[in-house]
C-alpha positions in Angstrom: -38.7 -7.9 -1.6 -35.3 -8.9 -3.0 -33.2 -11.2 -0.9 -30.2 -9.9 0.7 -27.0 -11.5 -0.6 -24.6 -13.0 2.0 -21.7 -10.7 1.4 -24.0 -7.7 2.0 -25.5 -9.4 5.2 -22.1 -10.2 6.4 -20.9 -6.7 6.2 -23.8 -4.8 7.6 -24.1 -7.1 10.6 -20.6 -6.7 11.3 -19.9 -10.4 10.6 -23.1 -11.2 12.6 -21.7 -9.6 16.0 -24.3 -7.0 16.2 -27.3 -7.8 18.5 -25.3 -10.5 20.3 -25.4 -10.2 24.0 -22.1 -9.8 25.7 -20.0 -8.1 28.4 -21.7 -9.7 31.3 -21.5 -8.4 34.8 -23.3 -10.2 37.6 -24.3 -8.6 41.1 -22.7 -10.1 44.4 -26.2 -11.8 45.3 -26.5 -13.2 41.7 -30.0 -11.6 41.2 -28.9 -9.1 38.6 -26.9 -9.4 35.3 -25.9 -6.3 33.3 -24.8 -6.7 29.7 -24.2 -5.0 26.4 -26.3 -5.5 23.2 -27.3 -3.5 20.2 -31.0 -2.8 19.4 -31.1 -5.2 16.4 -28.6 -7.0 14.2 -27.8 -3.9 11.9 -27.6 -1.3 14.7 -23.8 -0.2 15.3 -24.6 1.4 18.7 -24.2 -1.0 21.7 -26.8 -0.3 24.6 -26.4 -1.1 28.2 -29.1 -3.7 29.6 -29.9 -5.3 32.9 -31.7 -8.8 33.4 -33.6 -9.4 36.7 -32.6 -13.0 37.2 -35.7 -14.0 39.4 -38.2 -12.7 36.7 -36.4 -13.1 33.7 -37.2 -9.5 32.6 -34.8 -7.3 30.8 -34.6 -3.6 31.1 -32.8 -1.2 28.8 -30.6 1.0 31.0 -28.9 3.4 28.8 -29.3 4.0 25.0 -26.1 5.9 23.8 -28.0 7.3 20.9 -29.3 10.3 22.9 -26.0 11.0 24.5 -24.0 11.4 21.4 -25.7 14.1 19.8 -25.1 15.3 16.3 -21.4 15.1 16.5 -21.4 11.2 16.6 -19.0 9.0 18.1 -15.6 10.6 18.1 -13.3 8.0 19.6 -9.9 9.1 21.3 -6.6 7.7 19.7 -6.0 5.5 22.7 -9.5 3.9 22.6 -9.1 3.4 18.9 -6.1 1.5 19.7 -7.4 -0.6 22.2 -10.5 -1.5 20.0 -8.1 -2.3 17.3 -6.2 -4.8 19.6 -9.4 -6.5 20.8 -11.0 -6.5 17.3 -13.8 -4.3 18.7 -15.8 -2.7 15.6 -19.0 -1.6 17.0 -19.8 1.8 18.6 -21.9 3.2 21.5 -21.2 1.7 24.8 -18.6 -1.0 24.1 -17.5 -1.7 27.7 -18.6 -0.6 31.2 -17.2 -0.9 34.7 -19.4 -1.4 37.8 -18.7 -1.0 41.5 -18.6 -4.1 43.8 -22.4 -4.1 44.3 -23.5 -3.4 40.6 -25.4 -0.3 41.8 -23.1 2.3 39.8 -21.8 1.9 36.5 -19.5 4.0 34.4 -18.4 4.2 30.8 -16.8 6.6 28.3 -18.4 7.8 25.1 -16.8 10.0 22.6 -14.0 10.7 25.2 -16.7 11.8 27.9 -17.3 10.2 31.3 -20.8 9.1 32.2 -22.0 7.4 35.4 -25.1 5.6 35.8 -27.3 4.7 38.8 -28.3 1.4 37.7 -31.4 1.2 39.7 -32.9 4.1 38.1 -31.1 4.4 34.9 -30.2 8.1 35.6 -27.1 9.0 33.6 -24.8 12.0 34.4 -21.9 13.1 32.6 -18.8 14.2 34.8 -16.7 17.1 34.0 -13.5 15.1 33.9 -10.4 16.1 31.8 -11.0 15.0 28.4 -10.6 12.8 26.4 -11.6 10.1 28.9 -10.1 6.6 28.2 -10.9 3.5 30.3 -12.8 4.8 33.3 -13.4 2.4 36.2 -15.1 2.7 39.5 -13.6 2.1 42.9 -15.3 -1.0 44.5 -17.2 1.3 46.7 -18.6 3.5 43.7 -17.3 6.6 45.4 -14.3 7.3 43.0 -13.8 7.1 39.3 -10.4 6.6 37.9 -9.4 7.1 34.2 -6.7 7.8 31.8 -6.4 11.2 30.1 -3.4 12.7 28.5 -1.2 9.7 29.3 -1.8 10.2 32.8 -4.1 8.5 35.3 -6.7 10.7 37.0 -9.5 10.4 39.4 -12.8 12.1 39.9 -15.7 11.6 42.5 -18.5 10.0 41.3 -20.5 13.0 42.1 -18.4 15.1 39.6 -16.2 16.7 42.1 -12.6 16.7 42.9 -11.0 15.9 39.4 -7.2 15.4 40.2 -4.1 13.8 38.9 -3.0 10.5 40.5 -0.1 9.7 38.6 1.8 10.8 35.4 2.4 13.8 33.4 0.7 17.1 34.1 -1.7 18.5 31.7 0.5 21.2 30.7 3.3 19.1 29.8 5.4 19.8 33.0 6.9 17.1 34.9 4.6 15.7 37.5 5.2 16.3 41.0 8.7 14.6 42.1 10.5 14.2 38.9 7.9 12.1 37.2 8.5 12.5 33.2 6.0 13.6 30.9 4.8 15.7 28.2 1.3 16.2 26.9 0.4 13.1 24.9 -0.8 13.3 21.6 -1.5 9.8 20.3 -2.3 8.6 16.9 -4.3 5.8 15.4 -2.0 3.3 17.1 -2.8 4.8 20.6 0.8 4.9 21.4 2.4 8.2 22.1 4.9 9.4 19.6 8.7 10.5 20.2 8.7 14.0 21.1 12.1 14.1 19.6 11.2 12.8 16.3 10.9 14.7 13.2 8.1 12.7 11.5 6.2 15.5 10.3 3.1 15.1 12.7 3.6 18.6 14.0 3.0 17.8 17.5 5.1 16.5 20.5 4.1 13.4 22.3 5.2 11.8 25.5 7.0 8.6 25.5 5.8 7.9 29.0 2.2 6.9 29.8 0.5 5.7 33.0 -2.5 3.4 33.1 -2.6 2.2 29.6 -1.4 -1.5 28.5 1.7 -1.5 26.0 1.2 -2.8 22.4 2.4 -6.5 22.9 0.3 -6.8 26.2 -2.9 -5.9 24.4 -2.0 -7.7 21.0 -0.4 -10.8 22.3 -1.3 -11.3 26.1 -5.0 -10.4 26.1 -4.0 -7.6 28.7 -5.6 -4.4 27.7 -5.7 -2.9 31.3 -2.9 -0.6 32.5 -4.2 -0.1 36.2 -6.1 -2.1 38.8 -8.2 -0.9 41.9 -7.6 -2.6 45.1 -10.6 -4.4 46.7 -10.8 -1.8 49.4 -10.7 1.1 47.0 -7.6 2.5 48.9 -4.9 2.2 46.3 -4.5 1.4 42.7 -1.9 -0.6 40.8 -0.6 1.5 37.9 1.6 0.5 35.0 4.1 3.1 33.6 5.1 2.3 30.2 8.1 4.0 28.6 8.4 3.5 24.9 11.6 5.6 24.6 13.8 2.7 23.4 11.2 1.1 21.1 11.5 1.2 17.4 9.0 3.5 15.4 6.8 2.8 12.5 5.0 5.4 10.5 1.5 4.6 9.2 0.6 6.9 6.4 -2.4 7.1 4.0 -1.3 7.6 0.4 -4.6 8.5 -0.7 -4.4 11.5 1.3 -1.0 12.9 0.8 -1.5 16.0 2.7 -1.9 14.0 6.0 1.0 13.6 7.9 1.9 10.0 8.8 1.2 8.5 12.4 4.0 7.6 14.5 3.7 4.5 16.8 6.1 2.6 18.9 6.1 -0.9 17.5 8.5 -3.5 19.1 9.5 -5.4 16.1 11.0 -9.0 16.7 14.6 -8.6 18.1 14.3 -5.0 19.1 13.6 -3.3 22.4 10.5 -3.8 24.2 8.5 -1.1 26.1 10.0 -0.8 29.8 6.9 -1.4 32.2 7.0 -0.3 35.9 4.3 -0.7 38.4 3.4 1.7 41.1 1.0 1.5 44.1 -0.7 4.7 44.2 -2.7 5.5 47.5 -5.7 7.6 46.5 -6.4 9.0 50.1 -4.3 10.4 52.8 -1.1 12.4 52.8 -0.1 13.3 49.3 3.1 14.2 47.6 3.5 17.2 45.3 2.0 15.1 42.3 -1.1 14.4 44.3 -0.8 11.1 45.8 1.6 8.5 47.5 3.3 6.3 45.2 5.5 3.0 45.9 7.3 1.4 43.4 6.7 -2.4 42.9 10.0 -4.1 42.5 10.9 -7.4 40.7 13.9 -8.7 38.5 12.8 -6.8 35.4 16.1 -7.5 33.6 15.3 -11.1 33.5 11.3 -10.9 33.5 10.5 -8.1 31.2 7.0 -9.0 30.4 4.3 -8.2 32.8 1.5 -10.4 31.8 -1.4 -9.6 34.3 -2.1 -8.4 37.8 -4.7 -9.7 40.2 -6.0 -8.2 43.4 -8.1 -10.2 46.0 -8.9 -9.9 49.7 -5.7 -11.9 50.2 -3.4 -9.3 48.5 -1.9 -8.5 45.1 -0.4 -11.0 42.6 1.4 -10.2 39.5 2.7 -12.4 36.8 6.1 -11.7 35.0 7.6 -13.4 32.0 11.1 -13.9 30.5 12.0 -12.3 27.1 12.4 -16.1 25.7 8.9 -16.8 27.4 10.6 -20.1 28.9 10.2 -18.7 32.5 7.2 -17.4 34.5 6.9 -16.2 38.0 3.7 -15.4 40.0 4.8 -12.9 42.7 3.2 -11.6 45.7 3.5 -8.0 46.4 4.3 -6.6 49.6 1.9 -3.6 49.9 3.9 -1.9 52.5 7.5 -2.1 50.8 6.7 -2.9 47.1 9.0 -6.0 47.3 8.0 -9.1 45.7 8.3 -12.8 46.6 7.9 -15.8 44.5 4.5 -17.7 44.7 5.2 -20.2 42.0 7.5 -20.3 39.1 7.1 -22.3 35.7 9.7 -23.2 33.3 9.7 -25.0 29.9 12.4 -25.6 27.4 10.2 -24.6 24.5 7.8 -21.9 25.8 4.9 -21.0 28.3 1.6 -20.0 27.1 0.0 -17.0 28.8 -3.6 -18.2 30.1 -6.3 -15.8 30.6 -7.9 -15.6 34.0 -5.1 -16.7 36.2 -3.8 -16.1 38.9 -7.0 -16.1 40.8 -7.9 -17.0 44.5 -10.4 -19.1 46.3 -12.0 -17.6 49.3 -9.5 -19.6 51.5 -6.5 -17.8 49.7 -5.7 -20.9 47.5 -3.9 -19.8 44.3 -5.7 -20.8 41.0 -3.4 -21.4 38.1 -3.1 -23.3 34.8 0.1 -25.0 33.8 1.5 -27.7 31.5 1.8 -31.0 33.1 2.6 -33.9 30.8 0.8 -33.2 27.6 -2.1 -31.3 29.0 -2.8 -27.9 30.4 -4.0 -28.6 33.8 -5.9 -26.7 36.5 -4.0 -26.2 39.6 -5.3 -25.3 43.2 -2.2 -24.5 45.0 0.0 -27.1 43.6 -2.6 -29.8 43.2 -3.8 -30.5 39.5 -7.5 -31.0 39.6 -8.2 -31.7 36.2 -7.1 -35.1 34.3 -4.7 -35.4 31.6 -7.5 -35.6 28.9 -8.8 -32.1 29.6 -7.2 -29.4 28.0 -7.8 -26.0 30.1 -8.3 -23.0 27.7 -9.0 -20.3 30.4 -10.2 -19.5 33.7 -13.5 -17.5 33.6 -14.0 -16.7 37.1 -13.8 -17.4 40.8 -16.9 -17.3 42.7 -16.0 -18.0 46.3 -14.9 -21.7 46.2 -16.2 -22.3 42.7 -13.7 -22.1 39.8 -15.5 -21.8 36.4 -13.3 -22.4 33.5 -13.3 -23.4 29.7 -11.7 -26.7 28.6 -11.6 -29.2 25.9 -11.6 -33.1 25.8 -12.1 -32.9 21.9 -10.5 -29.7 20.3 -13.2 -28.8 18.1 -15.4 -28.4 21.1 -15.1 -26.0 24.2 -17.2 -26.6 27.2 -17.5 -24.7 30.3 -16.8 -26.5 33.5 -17.0 -25.9 37.3 -14.6 -27.3 40.1 -15.1 -26.7 43.9 -13.7 -28.7 46.7 -17.2 -30.1 47.8 -18.4 -31.1 44.2 -15.2 -31.6 42.2 -15.4 -31.4 38.5 -18.8 -30.8 36.5 -19.9 -29.6 33.2 -22.1 -26.5 32.8 -24.7 -27.3 31.8 -24.8 -31.1 32.5 -24.8 -33.3 29.5 -22.8 -34.1 26.5 -24.0 -31.7 23.9 -21.1 -30.5 21.4 -20.5 -27.0 21.1 -18.4 -24.1 21.8 -19.1 -22.1 25.0 -18.0 -19.4 27.4 -19.2 -18.1 30.8 -19.4 -15.8 33.6 -20.3 -16.4 37.3 -21.0 -14.4 40.5 -23.2 -14.7 43.5 -24.1 -18.2 42.5 -25.3 -17.3 39.1 -23.7 -18.6 35.9 -24.2 -16.9 32.5 -23.5 -19.4 29.6 -23.1 -18.3 26.0 -23.2 -21.3 23.5 -22.8 -21.9 19.9 -23.7 -25.2 18.1 -23.4 -26.5 14.5 -27.1 -27.1 14.4 -28.0 -23.4 14.4 -26.1 -20.0 13.7 -26.5 -18.0 16.6 -25.6 -17.5 20.1 -27.9 -19.0 23.0 -27.4 -17.2 26.3 -28.8 -18.8 29.5 -28.7 -17.9 33.1 -28.3 -20.8 35.7 -28.7 -20.9 39.5 -28.0 -24.0 41.4 -27.3 -25.7 37.9 -30.8 -25.0 36.8 -31.6 -22.7 33.8 -33.6 -19.6 35.2 -33.8 -17.2 32.4 -32.6 -16.6 28.9 -31.2 -13.6 27.1 -32.1 -13.2 23.7 -29.8 -12.6 21.0 -31.0 -10.0 18.3 -28.4 -10.8 15.8 -29.6 -11.6 12.3 -30.1 -15.0 11.2 -27.6 -15.6 8.1 -29.2 -16.1 4.6 -27.2 -19.5 4.3 -26.7 -22.6 6.5 -23.2 -24.1 6.9 -23.2 -27.9 6.4 -19.5 -28.9 7.4 -18.5 -32.7 7.3 -16.2 -32.8 10.4 -13.2 -35.1 9.9 -9.8 -36.1 11.2 -7.2 -36.1 8.4 -4.1 -38.3 8.3 -1.9 -39.8 10.9 -2.0 -36.6 12.9 -5.9 -36.6 13.0 -5.9 -33.1 11.8 -9.2 -31.5 12.5 -11.0 -30.7 9.3 -14.2 -29.6 7.9 -15.2 -30.2 4.3 -18.1 -28.0 2.8 -19.9 -28.6 -0.5 -22.3 -26.4 -2.3 -26.0 -26.5 -1.1 -27.8 -29.1 -3.0 -24.7 -30.6 -4.3 -25.2 -34.4 -5.3 -22.2 -36.4 -4.7 -20.6 -37.5 -8.2 -22.8 -35.1 -10.0 -19.7 -32.9 -11.2 -16.3 -32.3 -10.1 -15.7 -29.1 -8.1 -12.4 -27.0 -7.7 -11.1 -26.9 -4.3 -10.6 -24.0 -2.0 -8.5 -24.2 1.1 -9.8 -21.6 3.7 -7.5 -21.8 6.7 -6.0 -19.7 9.5 -3.8 -22.6 10.2 -1.2 -21.1 12.7 -0.8 -20.7 16.6 -3.3 -18.7 18.4 -6.5 -19.4 16.6 -9.0 -22.2 15.7 -11.4 -22.6 12.6 -12.6 -26.0 13.1 -15.1 -25.7 15.9 -18.7 -27.1 16.4 -20.1 -23.7 15.8 -22.1 -23.1 12.8 -20.9 -19.4 12.7 -17.2 -20.4 12.3 -18.1 -21.6 8.8 -20.2 -19.0 7.0 -17.9 -17.4 4.7 -16.5 -21.1 3.9 -20.0 -22.0 3.2 -20.6 -18.9 1.0 -17.6 -19.8 -1.0 -18.7 -23.4 -1.3 -22.2 -22.2 -2.6 -20.2 -20.5 -5.4 -19.1 -23.7 -6.9 -16.2 -24.8 -4.7 -15.6 -27.6 -2.3 -13.9 -25.9 0.6 -11.5 -27.4 3.0 -11.1 -26.1 6.4 -8.2 -27.5 8.5 -6.4 -26.8 11.9 -3.0 -28.1 11.7 -0.1 -28.2 14.0 0.4 -25.2 16.3 -3.4 -24.5 16.6 -4.9 -24.2 20.1 -6.9 -27.0 22.0 -4.5 -30.1 21.5 -1.9 -29.9 24.2 1.4 -28.5 24.7 3.2 -31.0 22.2 0.9 -30.0 19.5 1.5 -26.3 20.0 5.3 -26.7 20.5 5.6 -28.7 17.0 5.9 -25.4 15.2 8.8 -24.3 17.2 11.5 -22.8 15.0 9.4 -23.2 11.8 6.2 -21.4 11.2 6.2 -22.7 7.6 6.7 -26.3 7.0 4.4 -28.0 9.4 1.5 -25.4 8.7 1.8 -26.2 5.2 2.3 -29.7 5.2 -0.9 -30.2 7.3 -3.0 -28.3 4.8 -1.7 -30.5 2.0 -2.7 -33.5 4.3 -6.2 -32.4 4.9 -6.6 -31.8 1.2 -5.5 -35.1 0.1 -7.7 -36.9 2.8 -10.7 -35.1 1.6 -9.9 -36.0 -2.0 -9.5 -39.7 -0.9 -13.1 -39.8 0.7 -14.8 -37.5 -2.0 -14.2 -38.4 -5.9 -15.9 -34.8 -6.5 -12.6 -32.9 -5.8 -10.7 -31.5 -8.6 -7.1 -31.5 -7.6 -6.2 -30.0 -10.8 -8.1 -26.7 -9.5 -6.9 -26.0 -5.9 -6.9 -22.6 -4.5 -6.2 -21.2 -1.0 -7.1 -18.1 0.8 -6.5 -16.6 4.2 -6.1 -13.4 6.3 -3.3 -12.6 8.8 -1.3 -16.0 9.4 -3.8 -17.5 7.0 -2.6 -15.0 4.3 0.9 -16.0 5.1 -0.1 -19.5 4.7 -1.9 -18.7 1.5 1.1 -17.0 -0.1 3.6 -19.8 1.3 1.3 -22.4 -0.4 1.9 -21.3 -3.9 5.3 -20.1 -3.3 6.5 -23.6 -2.2 3.9 -26.2 -3.4 2.7 -24.9 -6.8 2.4 -28.7 -7.6 -0.7 -28.8 -5.1 -1.9 -25.1 -5.2 -3.1 -23.4 -8.4 -3.9 -19.9 -7.0 -3.9 -17.9 -3.7 -5.4 -15.0 -2.0 -3.2 -13.5 0.7 -5.0 -11.0 2.9 -2.8 -9.0 5.4 0.0 -11.7 5.4 3.3 -11.5 7.5 5.8 -12.1 4.8 9.1 -11.5 6.8 8.7 -12.4 10.4 11.3 -9.9 11.5 8.8 -7.3 11.0 6.4 -8.8 13.3 6.2 -8.1 17.2 8.4 -9.6 19.9 6.1 -11.5 22.0 4.5 -13.5 19.2 7.2 -14.0 16.8 10.1 -14.7 19.2 7.9 -17.4 21.1 7.9 -19.6 18.1 11.2 -18.2 16.3 13.5 -17.3 18.9 15.6 -13.9 18.9 16.4 -13.2 15.4 19.9 -12.4 16.5 20.4 -15.8 17.9 18.4 -18.1 15.7 18.2 -16.3 12.2 17.9 -19.6 10.5 14.4 -19.8 12.0 13.3 -16.6 10.4 15.0 -17.4 7.0 13.0 -20.8 6.7 9.7 -19.0 7.8 10.2 -15.9 5.6 8.4 -15.8 2.1 10.8 -13.1 0.5 13.4 -15.6 -0.5 10.7 -17.7 -2.4 9.7 -15.0 -4.6 11.5 -16.3 -7.8 9.4 -19.5 -7.4 5.8 -18.1 -8.0 4.3 -19.6 -11.0 0.6 -19.4 -9.9 -1.8 -16.5 -9.7 -1.5 -14.6 -6.5 -3.5 -11.8 -5.1 -2.1 -9.7 -2.2 -4.5 -7.8 -0.1 -3.4 -5.3 2.7 -4.8 -2.5 4.6 -2.6 0.7 4.5 -3.6 1.5 8.1 -2.8 -1.8 9.5 -0.7 -1.2 12.6 -0.6 -4.8 13.6 0.7 -6.6 10.4 2.0 -3.3 8.5 1.6 -3.1 4.9 5.4 -3.2 4.4 5.0 -6.9 4.3 2.9 -7.2 1.2 5.0 -4.3 -0.3 8.4 -6.2 0.4 6.9 -9.3 -1.1 5.6 -7.5 -4.1 8.9 -5.8 -4.9 10.8 -9.2 -4.4 8.4 -10.7 -6.9 8.9 -8.0 -9.2 12.7 -8.2 -9.2 12.2 -11.7 -10.0 9.9 -11.0 -12.7 6.9 -12.9 -11.4 3.5 -11.3 -12.2 1.1 -11.0 -9.3 -1.7 -8.7 -8.2 -1.8 -6.2 -5.1 -5.0 -4.7 -3.9 -4.0 -1.9 -1.4 -6.9 -0.8 0.9 -6.6 3.0 2.1 -7.5 3.7 5.4 -8.2 0.0 6.3 -6.8 -1.6 9.4 -6.0 -5.2 10.2 -9.7 -6.2 11.2 -11.0 -4.1 8.0 -14.2 -3.1 9.7 -15.6 -0.8 7.1 -18.9 -2.2 5.7 -18.3 -1.6 2.0 -14.8 -3.1 2.5 -16.0 -6.1 3.9 -18.5 -6.7 1.4 -16.5 -6.2 -1.8 -13.6 -8.0 -0.5 -15.4 -11.2 -0.5 -16.7 -10.4 -4.1 -13.4 -9.5 -5.3 -11.7 -12.6 -3.9 -14.2 -14.7 -5.6 -13.9 -13.2 -9.0 -10.0 -13.5 -8.7 -10.3 -17.0 -7.9 -12.9 -18.0 -10.6 -10.8 -16.4 -12.9 -7.3 -18.2 -11.7 -9.0 -21.6 -11.7 -11.3 -21.1 -14.8 -14.4 -21.7 -13.0 -17.6 -20.5 -14.8 -19.9 -18.3 -12.7 -22.8 -20.6 -13.6 -21.6 -23.4 -11.5 -22.6 -21.3 -8.4 -25.6 -23.1 -6.6 
């Protein structure tokens, strides 16, 4: 049998994500764990499983294949948008929601609502108003809330009583007491179109939705929720999102000229954001004409226009709001009787504040769990007391179980460990020991689930612990890659830039000089240099084709504290590019094998921006570039991300000028390949087309590869496979690398 190639395997396994256990939920007694996993490493349909902690036995609860029928998985537009925001590319049951006891579970499949009795595995489809998006059970399991047609609805878990909670009526009439609305017809972006527009879509759309997260919340704040059940199930906190003032983008497919463009509300830097309001909706008792009692939650939205998250507990409701310039953040306690809010804590920073996942939370005694910058560290706070030392950089809070806080943190940026803190035990690693790796976790009922990756092997190990003792494992069914990364981990230059250097398999030092390929992301929000074998699979494949590959995390990347992150403030170009050059030269000083007369760079998203930047501004160092889905003009990117680093373009225009690529077009003298998905609603193809136009106007030859129907995450199997091969061919030609040099 012919051995499969890495590009083919990489594509058909969806980057080796299929078959990996994920989406864990733990019962209150800690004895059961429900999770998602595909049946094998190439099956695109994800199933629902349950683990019995005591015995370690797994049970398949729901296989979606039998529920989909012949029509396949037809995903509603709003759900497609959510999946794009969270980079979800698999199918089947991609998320589920359980009641407080984990005895009943709901999920949506092809826009239809299903409820599962977890003990028996019995599945029923409820006659809810389709299409169903984001269904969630009340804590008692009695009711299911869900979004449909831009409204939040509720149905009893026995299938009776489907009704509107808040939002537009299905027929487009105003819902109840003057609540605005029209039937929502969302496009690929999942954001309702403007009913007044003449985009040619041929359908009207609402500018107001209930229960859905707005674009920047889902893309930049890691908040995909638009509503939250109270612990007693008596009420729901609902976000009303009004995009009437938001600028429009039109995403079209030139390969299908008869198909109208899709309209989406996209808040570009310097333009208006969606207006977000919160309402407490009572699900039982006396109802108004719209079907429920509604109470407006009030805060100073003119100063704090971003809602970053909401968190219920037995001690009440907390929300977090943030100013437009992201220099001020408030944790607010909501009065459930009046809707008024009071400040629990307020943070401020003259540069910016990061949104940290998992906070606020509360211990059983009501103490607030928070993460803030103190000195040059992100510290875990209980109340106002910092319980982590300066050398620990808290990444996120993973869960609170009674008085135990589970969180991820780093003492070395290439490693992410899971820690616990409690008043009785203080700080501790999970599990004990000092083995480097990248881990995350879940906790409930005294049971902890840890998912860990290491450099020594390519997969994910999922272990279940009780009382700090491993009691079970959940096997990953992901395929084993046909290549094995062998990164040499280094700290480059005075700034100790974390760097990985990869050589072809079997390469003997000094045997031959190698062309060099830099393979970064290199910007705020993401790391690539981690003690995880899976982080370097593509880089190793390029190395095996005859390159020395250098991967570096420069200034602005996570895990090294506030000062490191803030060092890119006002300039997304210069520090990022300088640090790539530093890492390259440090590698060349250590290894004589690197041929600095043949240096290329490739990247996607911010990495694509950095690749194009490199050949435009440092042609003395870089001799070819592949720029995938690059931001070329930062005024085109969204408010929350861009303004955090560059400020408001009307006030700090110079930051946008120094970070833009368009003014550098006349300087191109090296081969450049631009790649962009024409259906990309995150970094729109206008970025690549504007740069291409500027290059053409300057008389600079370059290549453009448009990808019809492809979004920012490029999930299609053949696209993912052939993109690697096409990039390789371009780089070989540009650097005059013979194919026979491949190992």
